[in-house]
C-alpha positions, 0 to 999 in steps of 0.5 A, a space after each residue: 629674145 622673148 619676154 619669158 626667156 629674158 625674165 627666166 634668165 634674169 630670175 635664175 641669174 640671181 641664184 648663181 651665187 654658190 657657183 661663183 668664185 669663192 669670196 665674190 660678193 653677191 648683189 642679192 641674197 636669193 629667196 626661196 618661197 616654201 608653200 606647205 600644208 604643214 604647221 609652222 614652228 615645228 621641225 619635220 623630217 621632210 623639211 630637214 631632208 629638204 634643207 639637207 638637199 640644199 646644203 649639199 648644193 652649198 646653200 645654207 639657210 640664213 647664210 647665203 639663202 633666205 627661205 620664206 615659209 608659208 604654212 596652211 596649218 592644215 587649211 588647204 583653202 588658205 593656199 591661194 592667199 599664201 601663194 599670192 603672198 610669196 609672189 608679192 615678196 618677189 621670191 626667186 623660186 617657189 617650192 610647192 608641196 603636194 597637188 593643191 600647193 602646186 596648183 595654187 602656186 601655178 595660179 599665182 604666177 606664170 613667171 616665178 619658177 616653181 619647183 614642185 615636190 610630188 605634186 601628182 603622179 600625173 602632172 601632165 593630166 592636171 595641166 601643171 606641165 606639158 610633158 616630163 621631158 619638156 614641161 614648158 611654163 614655169 613648173 619643174 621639180 619632182 613628181 611621184 611616178 607611182 600612180 593611184 595603184 598605190 592605194 590599191 596596194 595599201 588595201 592589199 597590205 591591210 587585208 594581209 594584216 587583217 585577213 578576215 576583214 570583210 568591210 573596210 572604210 575608205 577615208 578621203 578628202 573630196 577637195 583633192 584633185 586626184 581623189 577620184 583616181 584613187 577611189 577608182 583604183 581602190 574600188 578595183 582592188 576591193 573587188 579583187 580582194 572580195 572586200 566591201 568598202 564604205 566610202 567616207 569623205 571629210 574636208 576637215 577635222 570637224 568632220 572626223 567624229 561623224 565619219 568614225 560614227 558612221 564607221 561604227 554604225 556600219 561595223 567596218 573591220 578596218 580603215 584605209 586613209 587616202 593620203 591628202 595634205 589635210 589628213 596628213 596634217 591631222 594624222 595624230 587625231 586620226 590615229 587616236 580616233 582609230 585606236 579608240 574605235 579599235 580599228 586597224 588602220 593603214 595610212 599613206 605616209 610614214 608620218 602617220 605611223 610615227 604618230 602611232 598608227 598601225 602601218 603605212 604604204 606610200 612614197 618616201 616623203 623624205 626622199 622626195 623633199 631631199 631630191 626636190 632640193 637637189 634636182 629641181 632646185 639645182 636645175 633652176 639655180 643653174 639657169 635652165 628654165 623648163 628643166 625636165 621634171 624628174 620622177 621618184 618611184 621610191 616607196 616604203 612600208 612602215 610599221 609600228 613605231 615608224 620602223 621601215 620594213 622595206 624601202 624599195 625602188 620599183 622599176 
């Protein structure tokens, strides 16, 4: 038995409490480290969905499992330090949200199992796993299988809502590892739709005002926000700025619509979180290191007041 196999079995063996006979006393309460770009102290539908998935496996937070949360509060530069904190706490599993979160967790440890939530449509290309069937290393979980083309579809839906629009601003975060893929895709969609694009990059909320001033100067007719942890975190601010600028805007997650945005097209985040708890976490807790990475292809179109107009699985 090699060292990695031994460590994997030792770590995952501590997570078998719910599968033991009722009444058996566990020597140690399992600990999950949760690494998120969200804000602390706020109940979110995504986290609620994750906890629901755990409960369906028999894990109840505060009873037979402990969850140590680490939130970036919208500052993705904090991810490496927060991931290191979870490693120092000797958690049994790290659940990492979004591409940057998965990268930070993977850089922080090669022995603690990591369950990624979404991560990327191409975790192989980013070096997170060797393959979906045999990921190798210590990363498993759930990946959103629809790639960058989802941004092009978002632009197409925005054009249907504002059919006369000729210039559209694209707001994205250059710090995101997948940003170049999304930009390339949206450029192709724009050519097909006969739309001119104004690309604007922001790394934080302090750059929002300047971006919207540039949009006004160029007289764009609509806005497409590329989903990113920082932009999702500051969604209320972006929705407010778009409303003040009288710009119809499309976003990458339903949460932005629930904050007052016009529309969104993107993954069903609730489905991702719930399935990550039920799939990646389940496989890890049953002691199968290197479990296959599962793909989620569920996406949704949301309109005003968070109403979901369609929620479909694409094959």
